[in-house]
PDB file as gemmi writes it, atoms N, CA and C in Angstrom:
CRYST1    1.000    1.000    1.000  90.00  90.00  90.00 P 1                      
ATOM      1  N   MET A   1     113.925 110.916 102.741  1.00  0.00           N  
ATOM      2  CA  MET A   1     112.436 110.476 103.137  1.00  0.00           C  
ATOM      3  C   MET A   1     111.330 110.765 102.262  1.00  0.00           C  
ATOM      4  N   SER A   2     110.616 110.048 102.449  1.00  0.00           N  
ATOM      5  CA  SER A   2     109.532 109.976 101.205  1.00  0.00           C  
ATOM      6  C   SER A   2     108.320 110.855 101.150  1.00  0.00           C  
ATOM      7  N   SER A   3     107.877 110.995 100.105  1.00  0.00           N  
ATOM      8  CA  SER A   3     106.878 111.949  99.791  1.00  0.00           C  
ATOM      9  C   SER A   3     105.852 111.895 100.411  1.00  0.00           C  
ATOM     10  N   LEU A   4     105.430 110.908 100.607  1.00  0.00           N  
ATOM     11  CA  LEU A   4     103.963 110.531 101.057  1.00  0.00           C  
ATOM     12  C   LEU A   4     103.967 110.963 102.464  1.00  0.00           C  
ATOM     13  N   PRO A   5     102.340 111.500 102.930  1.00  0.00           N  
ATOM     14  CA  PRO A   5     102.335 112.071 104.387  1.00  0.00           C  
ATOM     15  C   PRO A   5     102.328 111.194 105.161  1.00  0.00           C  
ATOM     16  N   GLU A   6     102.357 111.878 106.478  1.00  0.00           N  
ATOM     17  CA  GLU A   6     102.175 110.789 107.598  1.00  0.00           C  
ATOM     18  C   GLU A   6     101.040 111.191 107.891  1.00  0.00           C  
ATOM     19  N   LEU A   7     100.677 109.641 108.442  1.00  0.00           N  
ATOM     20  CA  LEU A   7      98.857 109.397 108.702  1.00  0.00           C  
ATOM     21  C   LEU A   7      99.165 109.129 110.230  1.00  0.00           C  
ATOM     22  N   LYS A   8      97.936 109.964 111.190  1.00  0.00           N  
ATOM     23  CA  LYS A   8      97.759 109.781 112.293  1.00  0.00           C  
ATOM     24  C   LYS A   8      96.653 109.499 112.800  1.00  0.00           C  
ATOM     25  N   PHE A   9      96.412 108.282 113.532  1.00  0.00           N  
ATOM     26  CA  PHE A   9      94.954 107.627 113.979  1.00  0.00           C  
ATOM     27  C   PHE A   9      94.954 107.920 115.279  1.00  0.00           C  
ATOM     28  N   GLU A  10      93.900 108.679 115.867  1.00  0.00           N  
ATOM     29  CA  GLU A  10      93.658 109.119 117.339  1.00  0.00           C  
ATOM     30  C   GLU A  10      95.410 109.496 117.682  1.00  0.00           C  
ATOM     31  N   PRO A  11      95.678 110.103 118.836  1.00  0.00           N  
ATOM     32  CA  PRO A  11      97.291 110.125 119.130  1.00  0.00           C  
ATOM     33  C   PRO A  11      97.793 108.952 118.960  1.00  0.00           C  
ATOM     34  N   ILE A  12      97.748 107.805 119.281  1.00  0.00           N  
ATOM     35  CA  ILE A  12      98.395 106.668 119.577  1.00  0.00           C  
ATOM     36  C   ILE A  12      99.478 105.952 118.154  1.00  0.00           C  
ATOM     37  N   VAL A  13      98.634 106.024 116.941  1.00  0.00           N  
ATOM     38  CA  VAL A  13      99.155 105.426 115.893  1.00  0.00           C  
ATOM     39  C   VAL A  13      99.310 106.269 114.587  1.00  0.00           C  
ATOM     40  N   ILE A  14     100.627 106.183 114.311  1.00  0.00           N  
ATOM     41  CA  ILE A  14     101.157 107.020 113.569  1.00  0.00           C  
ATOM     42  C   ILE A  14     101.628 106.068 112.382  1.00  0.00           C  
ATOM     43  N   CYS A  15     101.347 106.304 110.948  1.00  0.00           N  
ATOM     44  CA  CYS A  15     101.760 105.361 109.763  1.00  0.00           C  
ATOM     45  C   CYS A  15     102.997 106.422 109.073  1.00  0.00           C  
ATOM     46  N   THR A  16     104.181 106.112 109.255  1.00  0.00           N  
ATOM     47  CA  THR A  16     105.134 106.849 108.601  1.00  0.00           C  
ATOM     48  C   THR A  16     105.813 106.088 107.391  1.00  0.00           C  
ATOM     49  N   PRO A  17     105.451 106.215 106.265  1.00  0.00           N  
ATOM     50  CA  PRO A  17     106.327 105.690 105.041  1.00  0.00           C  
ATOM     51  C   PRO A  17     107.997 105.984 104.975  1.00  0.00           C  
ATOM     52  N   ASN A  18     108.658 104.815 104.655  1.00  0.00           N  
ATOM     53  CA  ASN A  18     110.056 105.279 104.602  1.00  0.00           C  
ATOM     54  C   ASN A  18     110.478 104.491 103.508  1.00  0.00           C  
ATOM     55  N   GLU A  19     111.496 105.103 102.911  1.00  0.00           N  
ATOM     56  CA  GLU A  19     112.111 104.801 101.554  1.00  0.00           C  
ATOM     57  C   GLU A  19     113.000 103.244 101.775  1.00  0.00           C  
ATOM     58  N   LYS A  20     113.113 102.382 101.195  1.00  0.00           N  
ATOM     59  CA  LYS A  20     113.887 101.063 101.164  1.00  0.00           C  
ATOM     60  C   LYS A  20     115.717 101.493 101.926  1.00  0.00           C  
ATOM     61  N   ARG A  21     116.184 102.640 101.316  1.00  0.00           N  
ATOM     62  CA  ARG A  21     117.154 102.779 101.535  1.00  0.00           C  
ATOM     63  C   ARG A  21     117.881 103.456 102.926  1.00  0.00           C  
ATOM     64  N   ASP A  22     116.470 103.736 103.775  1.00  0.00           N  
ATOM     65  CA  ASP A  22     116.400 104.261 104.894  1.00  0.00           C  
ATOM     66  C   ASP A  22     117.102 103.312 106.029  1.00  0.00           C  
ATOM     67  N   THR A  23     118.144 103.561 107.004  1.00  0.00           N  
ATOM     68  CA  THR A  23     118.309 102.667 108.057  1.00  0.00           C  
ATOM     69  C   THR A  23     117.209 102.861 109.435  1.00  0.00           C  
ATOM     70  N   PHE A  24     117.739 101.806 110.086  1.00  0.00           N  
ATOM     71  CA  PHE A  24     116.573 101.992 111.012  1.00  0.00           C  
ATOM     72  C   PHE A  24     116.781 102.903 112.080  1.00  0.00           C  
ATOM     73  N   ARG A  25     118.067 103.509 112.136  1.00  0.00           N  
ATOM     74  CA  ARG A  25     117.983 104.567 112.832  1.00  0.00           C  
ATOM     75  C   ARG A  25     117.921 105.636 112.343  1.00  0.00           C  
ATOM     76  N   GLY A  26     117.924 105.988 111.106  1.00  0.00           N  
ATOM     77  CA  GLY A  26     117.616 107.306 110.189  1.00  0.00           C  
ATOM     78  C   GLY A  26     116.085 107.104 110.137  1.00  0.00           C  
ATOM     79  N   SER A  27     115.279 105.981 110.187  1.00  0.00           N  
ATOM     80  CA  SER A  27     113.763 106.002 110.449  1.00  0.00           C  
ATOM     81  C   SER A  27     113.297 106.374 111.918  1.00  0.00           C  
ATOM     82  N   GLN A  28     114.177 106.479 112.728  1.00  0.00           N  
ATOM     83  CA  GLN A  28     113.841 106.862 113.762  1.00  0.00           C  
ATOM     84  C   GLN A  28     113.056 105.861 114.673  1.00  0.00           C  
ATOM     85  N   LEU A  29     113.414 104.877 114.231  1.00  0.00           N  
ATOM     86  CA  LEU A  29     112.224 103.785 115.112  1.00  0.00           C  
ATOM     87  C   LEU A  29     112.583 103.557 116.527  1.00  0.00           C  
ATOM     88  N   ILE A  30     111.714 103.223 117.427  1.00  0.00           N  
ATOM     89  CA  ILE A  30     112.025 102.886 118.808  1.00  0.00           C  
ATOM     90  C   ILE A  30     111.410 101.981 119.346  1.00  0.00           C  
ATOM     91  N   ASP A  31     111.220 101.763 120.429  1.00  0.00           N  
ATOM     92  CA  ASP A  31     110.873 100.513 121.386  1.00  0.00           C  
ATOM     93  C   ASP A  31     109.339 100.248 120.864  1.00  0.00           C  
ATOM     94  N   GLU A  32     108.743  99.475 120.311  1.00  0.00           N  
ATOM     95  CA  GLU A  32     107.113  99.053 120.275  1.00  0.00           C  
ATOM     96  C   GLU A  32     106.840  99.424 118.897  1.00  0.00           C  
ATOM     97  N   ASP A  33     107.429 100.162 118.255  1.00  0.00           N  
ATOM     98  CA  ASP A  33     107.054 100.081 116.879  1.00  0.00           C  
ATOM     99  C   ASP A  33     106.893  99.179 115.678  1.00  0.00           C  
ATOM    100  N   ILE A  34     106.076  99.228 115.034  1.00  0.00           N  
ATOM    101  CA  ILE A  34     105.568  98.064 114.054  1.00  0.00           C  
ATOM    102  C   ILE A  34     106.282  98.438 112.816  1.00  0.00           C  
ATOM    103  N   VAL A  35     106.917  97.623 112.396  1.00  0.00           N  
ATOM    104  CA  VAL A  35     107.346  97.920 110.793  1.00  0.00           C  
ATOM    105  C   VAL A  35     106.699  96.723 110.001  1.00  0.00           C  
ATOM    106  N   CYS A  36     106.179  97.552 108.779  1.00  0.00           N  
ATOM    107  CA  CYS A  36     105.180  96.767 107.785  1.00  0.00           C  
ATOM    108  C   CYS A  36     105.820  96.702 106.688  1.00  0.00           C  
ATOM    109  N   PHE A  37     106.157  95.876 105.863  1.00  0.00           N  
ATOM    110  CA  PHE A  37     106.473  95.832 104.823  1.00  0.00           C  
ATOM    111  C   PHE A  37     105.721  95.434 103.570  1.00  0.00           C  
ATOM    112  N   GLN A  38     105.627  96.081 102.372  1.00  0.00           N  
ATOM    113  CA  GLN A  38     104.881  95.838 101.505  1.00  0.00           C  
ATOM    114  C   GLN A  38     105.117  95.813 100.087  1.00  0.00           C  
ATOM    115  N   ILE A  39     104.887  94.857  98.978  1.00  0.00           N  
ATOM    116  CA  ILE A  39     105.391  94.394  98.108  1.00  0.00           C  
ATOM    117  C   ILE A  39     104.692  95.399  96.875  1.00  0.00           C  
ATOM    118  N   SER A  40     105.700  96.019  96.274  1.00  0.00           N  
ATOM    119  CA  SER A  40     105.263  97.218  95.366  1.00  0.00           C  
ATOM    120  C   SER A  40     104.493  96.286  93.853  1.00  0.00           C  
ATOM    121  N   HIS A  41     103.126  97.284  93.826  1.00  0.00           N  
ATOM    122  CA  HIS A  41     102.373  96.594  92.560  1.00  0.00           C  
ATOM    123  C   HIS A  41     102.399  97.682  91.367  1.00  0.00           C  
ATOM    124  N   ALA A  42     101.906  97.172  90.414  1.00  0.00           N  
ATOM    125  CA  ALA A  42     101.584  98.083  89.683  1.00  0.00           C  
ATOM    126  C   ALA A  42     100.127  98.664  89.583  1.00  0.00           C  
ATOM    127  N   VAL A  43     100.212  99.851  89.150  1.00  0.00           N  
ATOM    128  CA  VAL A  43      99.162 100.656  89.250  1.00  0.00           C  
ATOM    129  C   VAL A  43      98.007  99.884  89.004  1.00  0.00           C  
ATOM    130  N   GLU A  44      97.774  99.249  87.733  1.00  0.00           N  
ATOM    131  CA  GLU A  44      96.609  98.353  87.254  1.00  0.00           C  
ATOM    132  C   GLU A  44      96.313  97.461  88.187  1.00  0.00           C  
ATOM    133  N   SER A  45      97.623  96.452  88.544  1.00  0.00           N  
ATOM    134  CA  SER A  45      97.049  95.399  89.578  1.00  0.00           C  
ATOM    135  C   SER A  45      96.649  95.886  91.066  1.00  0.00           C  
ATOM    136  N   ALA A  46      97.072  96.980  91.173  1.00  0.00           N  
ATOM    137  CA  ALA A  46      96.926  97.107  92.894  1.00  0.00           C  
ATOM    138  C   ALA A  46      95.326  97.619  92.721  1.00  0.00           C  
ATOM    139  N   GLU A  47      94.358  97.813  91.861  1.00  0.00           N  
ATOM    140  CA  GLU A  47      93.243  98.041  91.858  1.00  0.00           C  
ATOM    141  C   GLU A  47      92.349  96.788  92.346  1.00  0.00           C  
ATOM    142  N   GLN A  48      92.660  95.824  91.971  1.00  0.00           N  
ATOM    143  CA  GLN A  48      92.427  94.693  92.327  1.00  0.00           C  
ATOM    144  C   GLN A  48      92.320  94.261  93.812  1.00  0.00           C  
ATOM    145  N   TYR A  49      93.295  94.865  94.676  1.00  0.00           N  
ATOM    146  CA  TYR A  49      93.108  94.567  95.973  1.00  0.00           C  
ATOM    147  C   TYR A  49      92.041  95.806  96.698  1.00  0.00           C  
ATOM    148  N   ARG A  50      91.209  94.933  97.626  1.00  0.00           N  
ATOM    149  CA  ARG A  50      90.653  95.940  98.525  1.00  0.00           C  
ATOM    150  C   ARG A  50      91.248  96.999  99.173  1.00  0.00           C  
ATOM    151  N   TYR A  51      92.426  96.850  99.950  1.00  0.00           N  
ATOM    152  CA  TYR A  51      93.181  97.661 100.498  1.00  0.00           C  
ATOM    153  C   TYR A  51      94.782  97.402  99.743  1.00  0.00           C  
ATOM    154  N   PRO A  52      95.098  98.283  98.902  1.00  0.00           N  
ATOM    155  CA  PRO A  52      96.097  98.100  98.084  1.00  0.00           C  
ATOM    156  C   PRO A  52      97.637  98.482  98.790  1.00  0.00           C  
ATOM    157  N   ASN A  53      97.172  99.095  99.720  1.00  0.00           N  
ATOM    158  CA  ASN A  53      98.409  99.523 100.766  1.00  0.00           C  
ATOM    159  C   ASN A  53      98.369  99.734 102.195  1.00  0.00           C  
ATOM    160  N   VAL A  54      99.142  99.819 103.144  1.00  0.00           N  
ATOM    161  CA  VAL A  54      99.134 100.053 104.364  1.00  0.00           C  
ATOM    162  C   VAL A  54      98.271 101.012 104.921  1.00  0.00           C  
ATOM    163  N   PRO A  55      98.283 102.453 104.570  1.00  0.00           N  
ATOM    164  CA  PRO A  55      97.708 103.289 104.802  1.00  0.00           C  
ATOM    165  C   PRO A  55      95.951 103.030 104.722  1.00  0.00           C  
ATOM    166  N   SER A  56      95.786 102.470 103.531  1.00  0.00           N  
ATOM    167  CA  SER A  56      94.308 102.114 103.158  1.00  0.00           C  
ATOM    168  C   SER A  56      93.782 101.074 104.224  1.00  0.00           C  
ATOM    169  N   PHE A  57      94.626 100.043 104.496  1.00  0.00           N  
ATOM    170  CA  PHE A  57      94.355  99.123 105.509  1.00  0.00           C  
ATOM    171  C   PHE A  57      94.069  99.870 106.789  1.00  0.00           C  
ATOM    172  N   LEU A  58      94.933 100.502 107.027  1.00  0.00           N  
ATOM    173  CA  LEU A  58      94.909 101.222 108.706  1.00  0.00           C  
ATOM    174  C   LEU A  58      93.456 102.397 108.652  1.00  0.00           C  
ATOM    175  N   ASP A  59      93.316 102.799 107.407  1.00  0.00           N  
ATOM    176  CA  ASP A  59      92.152 103.462 107.639  1.00  0.00           C  
ATOM    177  C   ASP A  59      91.086 102.883 107.882  1.00  0.00           C  
ATOM    178  N   TYR A  60      90.790 101.490 107.023  1.00  0.00           N  
ATOM    179  CA  TYR A  60      89.761 100.394 107.343  1.00  0.00           C  
ATOM    180  C   TYR A  60      89.587 100.142 108.908  1.00  0.00           C  
ATOM    181  N   VAL A  61      90.499 100.024 109.354  1.00  0.00           N  
ATOM    182  CA  VAL A  61      90.701  99.187 110.639  1.00  0.00           C  
ATOM    183  C   VAL A  61      90.471 100.322 111.561  1.00  0.00           C  
ATOM    184  N   HIS A  62      90.829 101.306 111.138  1.00  0.00           N  
ATOM    185  CA  HIS A  62      90.277 102.649 112.280  1.00  0.00           C  
ATOM    186  C   HIS A  62      88.945 102.701 112.312  1.00  0.00           C  
ATOM    187  N   ASP A  63      88.289 102.847 110.706  1.00  0.00           N  
ATOM    188  CA  ASP A  63      86.775 103.053 110.896  1.00  0.00           C  
ATOM    189  C   ASP A  63      85.936 101.848 110.725  1.00  0.00           C  
ATOM    190  N   GLN A  64      86.423 100.890 111.076  1.00  0.00           N  
ATOM    191  CA  GLN A  64      85.592  99.451 111.018  1.00  0.00           C  
ATOM    192  C   GLN A  64      84.893  99.815 112.519  1.00  0.00           C  
ATOM    193  N   GLN A  65      83.492  99.270 112.601  1.00  0.00           N  
ATOM    194  CA  GLN A  65      82.953  99.112 113.779  1.00  0.00           C  
ATOM    195  C   GLN A  65      82.830  97.634 113.948  1.00  0.00           C  
ATOM    196  N   VAL A  66      81.917  97.201 114.761  1.00  0.00           N  
ATOM    197  CA  VAL A  66      81.589  95.793 115.183  1.00  0.00           C  
ATOM    198  C   VAL A  66      80.736  95.249 114.161  1.00  0.00           C  
ATOM    199  N   VAL A  67      80.466  93.897 114.035  1.00  0.00           N  
ATOM    200  CA  VAL A  67      79.774  93.191 113.347  1.00  0.00           C  
ATOM    201  C   VAL A  67      78.161  93.497 113.858  1.00  0.00           C  
ATOM    202  N   VAL A  68      77.347  93.811 113.105  1.00  0.00           N  
ATOM    203  CA  VAL A  68      75.805  94.267 113.409  1.00  0.00           C  
ATOM    204  C   VAL A  68      75.022  93.088 113.211  1.00  0.00           C  
ATOM    205  N   HIS A  69      74.295  92.321 114.248  1.00  0.00           N  
ATOM    206  CA  HIS A  69      73.327  91.102 114.360  1.00  0.00           C  
ATOM    207  C   HIS A  69      72.034  91.902 113.678  1.00  0.00           C  
ATOM    208  N   PHE A  70      71.117  91.551 112.740  1.00  0.00           N  
ATOM    209  CA  PHE A  70      69.847  92.066 112.309  1.00  0.00           C  
ATOM    210  C   PHE A  70      69.251  90.864 112.374  1.00  0.00           C  
ATOM    211  N   ARG A  71      67.903  91.359 113.232  1.00  0.00           N  
ATOM    212  CA  ARG A  71      66.792  90.254 113.225  1.00  0.00           C  
ATOM    213  C   ARG A  71      65.584  91.119 113.227  1.00  0.00           C  
ATOM    214  N   SER A  72      64.387  90.231 112.751  1.00  0.00           N  
ATOM    215  CA  SER A  72      63.273  90.815 112.521  1.00  0.00           C  
ATOM    216  C   SER A  72      62.565  90.833 113.780  1.00  0.00           C  
ATOM    217  N   LEU A  73      61.466  91.791 113.751  1.00  0.00           N  
ATOM    218  CA  LEU A  73      60.499  92.289 115.034  1.00  0.00           C  
ATOM    219  C   LEU A  73      59.707  90.940 115.154  1.00  0.00           C  
ATOM    220  N   GLU A  74      59.467  89.871 114.403  1.00  0.00           N  
ATOM    221  CA  GLU A  74      58.671  88.691 114.614  1.00  0.00           C  
ATOM    222  C   GLU A  74      59.799  87.663 115.517  1.00  0.00           C  
ATOM    223  N   LYS A  75      61.095  87.556 115.320  1.00  0.00           N  
ATOM    224  CA  LYS A  75      61.938  86.729 115.983  1.00  0.00           C  
ATOM    225  C   LYS A  75      62.764  87.240 116.624  1.00  0.00           C  
ATOM    226  N   LEU A  76      62.649  87.751 117.832  1.00  0.00           N  
ATOM    227  CA  LEU A  76      63.717  88.678 118.494  1.00  0.00           C  
ATOM    228  C   LEU A  76      64.896  87.799 118.914  1.00  0.00           C  
ATOM    229  N   LYS A  77      64.700  86.818 119.390  1.00  0.00           N  
ATOM    230  CA  LYS A  77      65.906  85.861 119.804  1.00  0.00           C  
ATOM    231  C   LYS A  77      66.702  85.325 118.490  1.00  0.00           C  
ATOM    232  N   GLU A  78      66.525  85.248 117.499  1.00  0.00           N  
ATOM    233  CA  GLU A  78      67.137  84.962 116.308  1.00  0.00           C  
ATOM    234  C   GLU A  78      67.772  85.610 115.376  1.00  0.00           C  
ATOM    235  N   ASP A  79      68.991  85.536 115.067  1.00  0.00           N  
ATOM    236  CA  ASP A  79      69.751  86.636 114.027  1.00  0.00           C  
ATOM    237  C   ASP A  79      69.193  86.282 112.809  1.00  0.00           C  
ATOM    238  N   ASP A  80      68.621  87.035 111.801  1.00  0.00           N  
ATOM    239  CA  ASP A  80      68.625  86.904 110.592  1.00  0.00           C  
ATOM    240  C   ASP A  80      69.987  86.896 109.626  1.00  0.00           C  
ATOM    241  N   PHE A  81      70.749  87.782 109.586  1.00  0.00           N  
ATOM    242  CA  PHE A  81      72.042  88.062 109.035  1.00  0.00           C  
ATOM    243  C   PHE A  81      72.793  89.180 109.803  1.00  0.00           C  
ATOM    244  N   CYS A  82      74.158  89.058 109.694  1.00  0.00           N  
ATOM    245  CA  CYS A  82      75.014  89.939 109.982  1.00  0.00           C  
ATOM    246  C   CYS A  82      75.901  90.827 109.311  1.00  0.00           C  
ATOM    247  N   LEU A  83      76.049  91.818 109.563  1.00  0.00           N  
ATOM    248  CA  LEU A  83      77.128  92.738 108.656  1.00  0.00           C  
ATOM    249  C   LEU A  83      78.133  93.568 109.526  1.00  0.00           C  
ATOM    250  N   GLU A  84      79.217  93.486 109.019  1.00  0.00           N  
ATOM    251  CA  GLU A  84      80.309  94.070 109.433  1.00  0.00           C  
ATOM    252  C   GLU A  84      79.766  95.952 108.923  1.00  0.00           C  
ATOM    253  N   MET A  85      79.873  96.641 109.934  1.00  0.00           N  
ATOM    254  CA  MET A  85      79.531  98.068 109.789  1.00  0.00           C  
ATOM    255  C   MET A  85      80.930  99.022 109.923  1.00  0.00           C  
ATOM    256  N   SER A  86      81.127 100.127 109.369  1.00  0.00           N  
ATOM    257  CA  SER A  86      82.158 101.172 109.583  1.00  0.00           C  
ATOM    258  C   SER A  86      81.468 102.360 110.221  1.00  0.00           C  
ATOM    259  N   ARG A  87      81.999 103.011 110.481  1.00  0.00           N  
ATOM    260  CA  ARG A  87      81.956 104.347 111.247  1.00  0.00           C  
ATOM    261  C   ARG A  87      81.628 105.700 110.286  1.00  0.00           C  
ATOM    262  N   LEU A  88      81.789 105.034 109.013  1.00  0.00           N  
ATOM    263  CA  LEU A  88      81.656 105.907 108.021  1.00  0.00           C  
ATOM    264  C   LEU A  88      80.192 105.781 107.123  1.00  0.00           C  
ATOM    265  N   PHE A  89      79.815 104.660 107.440  1.00  0.00           N  
ATOM    266  CA  PHE A  89      78.642 104.513 106.590  1.00  0.00           C  
ATOM    267  C   PHE A  89      77.729 105.265 106.908  1.00  0.00           C  
ATOM    268  N   THR A  90      76.725 105.944 105.857  1.00  0.00           N  
ATOM    269  CA  THR A  90      75.328 106.624 106.152  1.00  0.00           C  
ATOM    270  C   THR A  90      74.332 105.711 106.464  1.00  0.00           C  
ATOM    271  N   TYR A  91      73.225 106.098 106.788  1.00  0.00           N  
ATOM    272  CA  TYR A  91      72.011 105.360 107.124  1.00  0.00           C  
ATOM    273  C   TYR A  91      71.833 104.782 105.614  1.00  0.00           C  
ATOM    274  N   ASP A  92      71.477 105.694 104.764  1.00  0.00           N  
ATOM    275  CA  ASP A  92      71.555 104.996 103.094  1.00  0.00           C  
ATOM    276  C   ASP A  92      72.124 103.781 102.650  1.00  0.00           C  
ATOM    277  N   VAL A  93      73.290 103.949 102.993  1.00  0.00           N  
ATOM    278  CA  VAL A  93      74.336 102.693 102.569  1.00  0.00           C  
ATOM    279  C   VAL A  93      74.096 101.698 103.351  1.00  0.00           C  
ATOM    280  N   VAL A  94      73.602 101.713 104.626  1.00  0.00           N  
ATOM    281  CA  VAL A  94      73.115 100.406 105.617  1.00  0.00           C  
ATOM    282  C   VAL A  94      71.817 100.053 104.831  1.00  0.00           C  
ATOM    283  N   VAL A  95      71.129 100.984 104.612  1.00  0.00           N  
ATOM    284  CA  VAL A  95      69.800 100.171 104.243  1.00  0.00           C  
ATOM    285  C   VAL A  95      70.006  99.718 102.797  1.00  0.00           C  
ATOM    286  N   GLU A  96      70.532 100.210 102.219  1.00  0.00           N  
ATOM    287  CA  GLU A  96      71.260  99.653 100.762  1.00  0.00           C  
ATOM    288  C   GLU A  96      71.687  98.203 100.761  1.00  0.00           C  
ATOM    289  N   ARG A  97      72.605  98.306 101.666  1.00  0.00           N  
ATOM    290  CA  ARG A  97      73.212  96.939 101.761  1.00  0.00           C  
ATOM    291  C   ARG A  97      72.368  95.812 102.335  1.00  0.00           C  
ATOM    292  N   VAL A  98      71.632  95.972 103.260  1.00  0.00           N  
ATOM    293  CA  VAL A  98      70.377  95.405 104.200  1.00  0.00           C  
ATOM    294  C   VAL A  98      69.339  94.840 102.971  1.00  0.00           C  
ATOM    295  N   ALA A  99      68.869  95.807 101.980  1.00  0.00           N  
ATOM    296  CA  ALA A  99      68.247  95.654 100.989  1.00  0.00           C  
ATOM    297  C   ALA A  99      68.758  94.727  99.903  1.00  0.00           C  
ATOM    298  N   GLN A 100      70.336  94.375  99.577  1.00  0.00           N  
ATOM    299  CA  GLN A 100      70.764  93.616  98.833  1.00  0.00           C  
ATOM    300  C   GLN A 100      70.750  92.050  99.513  1.00  0.00           C  
ATOM    301  N   ILE A 101      70.985  92.207 100.928  1.00  0.00           N  
ATOM    302  CA  ILE A 101      70.751  90.984 101.330  1.00  0.00           C  
ATOM    303  C   ILE A 101      69.113  90.318 101.478  1.00  0.00           C  
ATOM    304  N   LEU A 102      68.616  91.362 101.495  1.00  0.00           N  
ATOM    305  CA  LEU A 102      67.004  90.713 101.802  1.00  0.00           C  
ATOM    306  C   LEU A 102      66.408  90.369 100.031  1.00  0.00           C  
ATOM    307  N   ASN A 103      67.243  91.128  98.791  1.00  0.00           N  
ATOM    308  CA  ASN A 103      66.612  90.964  97.784  1.00  0.00           C  
ATOM    309  C   ASN A 103      65.462  91.766  97.327  1.00  0.00           C  
ATOM    310  N   LEU A 104      65.537  93.078  97.868  1.00  0.00           N  
ATOM    311  CA  LEU A 104      64.379  94.112  98.103  1.00  0.00           C  
ATOM    312  C   LEU A 104      65.231  95.032  96.926  1.00  0.00           C  
ATOM    313  N   ASP A 105      64.199  95.870  96.174  1.00  0.00           N  
ATOM    314  CA  ASP A 105      64.190  96.663  95.183  1.00  0.00           C  
ATOM    315  C   ASP A 105      64.584  98.234  95.372  1.00  0.00           C  
ATOM    316  N   ASP A 106      63.505  98.407  96.669  1.00  0.00           N  
ATOM    317  CA  ASP A 106      63.569  99.662  97.406  1.00  0.00           C  
ATOM    318  C   ASP A 106      63.891 100.000  98.426  1.00  0.00           C  
ATOM    319  N   PRO A 107      65.247 100.303  98.822  1.00  0.00           N  
ATOM    320  CA  PRO A 107      65.882 100.205 100.108  1.00  0.00           C  
ATOM    321  C   PRO A 107      64.923 101.336 101.246  1.00  0.00           C  
ATOM    322  N   SER A 108      64.437 102.321 100.568  1.00  0.00           N  
ATOM    323  CA  SER A 108      63.674 103.405 101.140  1.00  0.00           C  
ATOM    324  C   SER A 108      62.619 102.834 101.965  1.00  0.00           C  
ATOM    325  N   LYS A 109      62.080 101.685 101.778  1.00  0.00           N  
ATOM    326  CA  LYS A 109      61.010 101.064 102.602  1.00  0.00           C  
ATOM    327  C   LYS A 109      61.469 100.193 103.401  1.00  0.00           C  
ATOM    328  N   ILE A 110      62.612 100.306 103.888  1.00  0.00           N  
ATOM    329  CA  ILE A 110      63.144  99.437 105.275  1.00  0.00           C  
ATOM    330  C   ILE A 110      63.380 100.292 106.339  1.00  0.00           C  
ATOM    331  N   ARG A 111      62.953 100.098 107.319  1.00  0.00           N  
ATOM    332  CA  ARG A 111      62.934 100.933 108.532  1.00  0.00           C  
ATOM    333  C   ARG A 111      63.671  99.926 109.763  1.00  0.00           C  
ATOM    334  N   LEU A 112      64.857 100.447 110.247  1.00  0.00           N  
ATOM    335  CA  LEU A 112      66.000 100.022 111.181  1.00  0.00           C  
ATOM    336  C   LEU A 112      65.529 101.077 112.286  1.00  0.00           C  
ATOM    337  N   THR A 113      65.444  99.804 113.608  1.00  0.00           N  
ATOM    338  CA  THR A 113      65.350 100.056 114.735  1.00  0.00           C  
ATOM    339  C   THR A 113      66.479  99.491 115.692  1.00  0.00           C  
ATOM    340  N   SER A 114      66.699  99.896 116.899  1.00  0.00           N  
ATOM    341  CA  SER A 114      67.574  99.614 117.691  1.00  0.00           C  
ATOM    342  C   SER A 114      66.768  98.690 118.548  1.00  0.00           C  
ATOM    343  N   LEU A 115      67.498  97.535 119.041  1.00  0.00           N  
ATOM    344  CA  LEU A 115      66.822  96.922 119.984  1.00  0.00           C  
ATOM    345  C   LEU A 115      67.637  96.156 121.259  1.00  0.00           C  
ATOM    346  N   ASN A 116      66.560  96.461 122.171  1.00  0.00           N  
ATOM    347  CA  ASN A 116      67.174  96.031 123.895  1.00  0.00           C  
ATOM    348  C   ASN A 116      66.744  94.892 123.960  1.00  0.00           C  
ATOM    349  N   SER A 117      67.469  93.838 124.112  1.00  0.00           N  
ATOM    350  CA  SER A 117      67.052  92.278 124.050  1.00  0.00           C  
ATOM    351  C   SER A 117      66.705  92.264 125.783  1.00  0.00           C  
ATOM    352  N   TYR A 118      66.981  92.929 126.405  1.00  0.00           N  
ATOM    353  CA  TYR A 118      66.553  92.768 127.971  1.00  0.00           C  
ATOM    354  C   TYR A 118      65.194  93.174 128.137  1.00  0.00           C  
ATOM    355  N   SER A 119      64.496  94.058 127.490  1.00  0.00           N  
ATOM    356  CA  SER A 119      63.285  94.554 127.617  1.00  0.00           C  
ATOM    357  C   SER A 119      62.054  93.965 126.937  1.00  0.00           C  
TER     358      SER A 119                                                      
END                                                                             
């Protein structure tokens, strides 16, 4: 068995690394299991990928939120831009990303508010 730890997301998703020489029976696969194959990369080349392995990609999928639409208060019906958000983002990270899009030097001058489009 592999020395990598088993990852669990919620009670439903479990990512268990297997060795190449493991058999399907030895891997304890059951109906509806998803098997992912990954090409091995050299350590230095793995750094060029955003998600270099299956567990890092599953972390991303687990923590991602929806795409958030940003609108200015002057034009409430029109999206100015959209950002894909993660549950792991802090307020500071969000305003830094917004500041980059708006070409602002100081993210501390940004104030974000929620919008109820029905009122």
